[in-house]
N, C-alpha and C positions, 0 to 999 in steps of 0.2 A: 629365582628370586623375581625378575622381571615376566614371568610366565605365569605365576602364581598372581600379580598383580592385576593384570590383564584376565586374566579368569576370574578375581574379584569384582570386578568393574563389571564385566557380563553378567553376572549373577545377578549385580545392583541393580543394572538394567532390567534383567528380564523380572527380575523382583517388582519392581515399578509396574512396571506392562502389567503383572499377574497381578495387581492391588487395583490397577484402573480397572481393568476388566473384571474383577470380582464386583467391585464398588459400585462400575453399571449395573451387572447384573442384579443388584441387590436391588436397584432405585427403580429398574424395571417391574422385578416382583414387584415391590409394594405399589407401583403404578398400576400394573393388572388388578391387584386386590384393589385400588381402590375405588378402580372402576367398575369392580365388580359389584364392590356393595354399596354403591350409588345405586347402580342399575337395579339394584335388586329391593332397595327403601324405593325408588320409583315404583317399582312392579308391583309395592306392598301398599300404596293409598288406597285407601277404602273408594271402590265405587259405590255411589248411593243405592246404586239398580241388582248390584250385586247378591244379594240377600233375598231376591225377590224371586219368585215363580214367574213363568213366561205372560201369563194373565197379569198379573198384579204390574208387570213391567209395561204391558200395552196400556191399561186404565190409568196409571202414572205418566205415560208420556203422552197421552189424550187428554187428562186433565189438564200439563205444560203446554200446550199447542193451543187450548181452550183461552188458556191466559193469555197466549204470546198474540191473539188470531182478534182478540176482541177490543174492537176502539178505545181510545184513551179520552175519557168524558170529562177530563180537567182535573184540578188539585182542591184535597181538601187540607187546611191549616190545624195540626193536632197541637194540643197544647194541655198542661195540666200534669197529673201522675202518671206520665209514659214514661220509659228509659230514657226515648229521643225523640224530644217535641221537635215539629218542623213541616214542610211541606211535603206532602205525598199524592204521586198520579194515581187516579182511579179509575176503574173502569164500570160497566152498566153494572154488573150483579155484585160489587165489593156489598159488604153491610161495616155496622161498626165498629165487630170485632176483627174482621181484616184487616182495615185500618190501623185498630190498637198493635193487631200483629206486625203493621209494618214499620210501627214506629217502638219497636221492641218489647211489646207486652208492657203489663202494669208494671209500676212501684209497689213494693209492699205496703205502702199506708193509702193506695187506690181506694175506693171508696165501689165497688163495683157492684153493689146492689142499686145504685144510682144509675146505672149506665144500662140504657135499651142495646144490647147486643145485634138486636134481627135489626134496628134500623141501617135502611138503605140510605146509602151516603150521595151527595148530590155536587159538583163542581161550587166553588167557594163556601163550602161550610167549612165551620169553624167548629171544631170536635173537642169540646174540653172535658178532660174527663178528673171528677172533685174526687180530695183527698177526705178521709175518714172526719167527721167534724167540720168541713169546711163549710162555712156560709156562702153561696154564690150570690152572683147580681142576676140582674137580666139576662146580661148580654151573655155572661157565661154558660146559664143557664142550656142543658141540653138541648136539641130541639125533639119536637113528639111529632108523631106520626099528622096530630091534628094541626101544631104549627104549620108543618111540613107544606103540608096540603093548601091551607089557607094563602101563605108563601107564591106556591106554585100559581094557584088560581088568580092570587094578583098580577103575576108578572108574565100572563099568557102572552103570546105575539101574533100577531096576525100578519100569517106568511103571503096574503095577499097584496097587502098596503109596506109592509116593510122592506128598506133596502138592505144592501150589504152587510152596512153597519148593525143594523139591528138584526137582523138575521144571525148575525155570528154571537152575540149577546146569548140565545139560546143555546146552552149545553150542551155539547154536541155537534153545534155547527159550529164547522172552521170557517175561513176563506173561499175554499173551492165551493164546499158544498153549498155556500152562501150564493155564490156566482151561479151554480148548477140550477138553485130555485128558481134565481133571476132569468136566466135564459130559460128555463120552461116554462116560466109565466107567460115572456114574451113570444114565445111559440105556440103554448095551447092556449092562453088565456087565463084566469083564475083560475083558482082552484076549489071547486065544487065541496067537497069534502077534504079533512083530514087526510085519508089513505092515499088520496091521490099521489101525497106525496111520496109515496114508495116509487112512482114511477120517476122520479129523481135518480139519475145515475149516480150512484155512490151511500144511497138509503134503502137497504132493504128491511125485511120485517121487525128483525130484534133492534134495530136503530130508530124505527117508526116506533115503537112500544116505548122506546127511553123517552121520546120529544113529545107523545100524543099529549100529555098533560101539562105541556109546558106551551102549547101553540094554537090558533083557532083561527079560522075561515071568516067568522062574520065579519 
């Protein structure tokens, strides 16, 4: 009888051991399966370039690099019938349609027929997108090419007389470029023509073209 009792106790212990091992094995299998599923999900995330041909990828990458390399020319304040009103950074080649896209696009009631999509945007511009049937005040009216040119003419800065603070008011000129202009003037004298501004470190042809109408040497 005592022998049988001892055998039963041993069998119970073995049963517990087998049960623990079995549970551990199940947990291990489940863990491996979960990791495999996660890896599969991660690898299935769509790559925006995966469906493109080699030439399309190169073109897309060049466009993205061009955007990254363009100098920041300031900010535009977007208001009205767009998804996300607010301040947006602009670069020299950006137009109204580009800024509208940054703002999430037009709302359903936006009056797109009153918007000049091709108009180039400038630093400190307020871009107001009207709603259908909305009457605009003088302040809210979208700028036209004519009014923009007139405003530019009025605020031309004389780069031979301006100090650092005044130079910084020119769209696209920060403190560093303003100091470089001052240093160039001290070392070489007054600018004889606008194009000489390209001799200043940090100011290349593209930047000069964006500044040409904003400056004078007279």
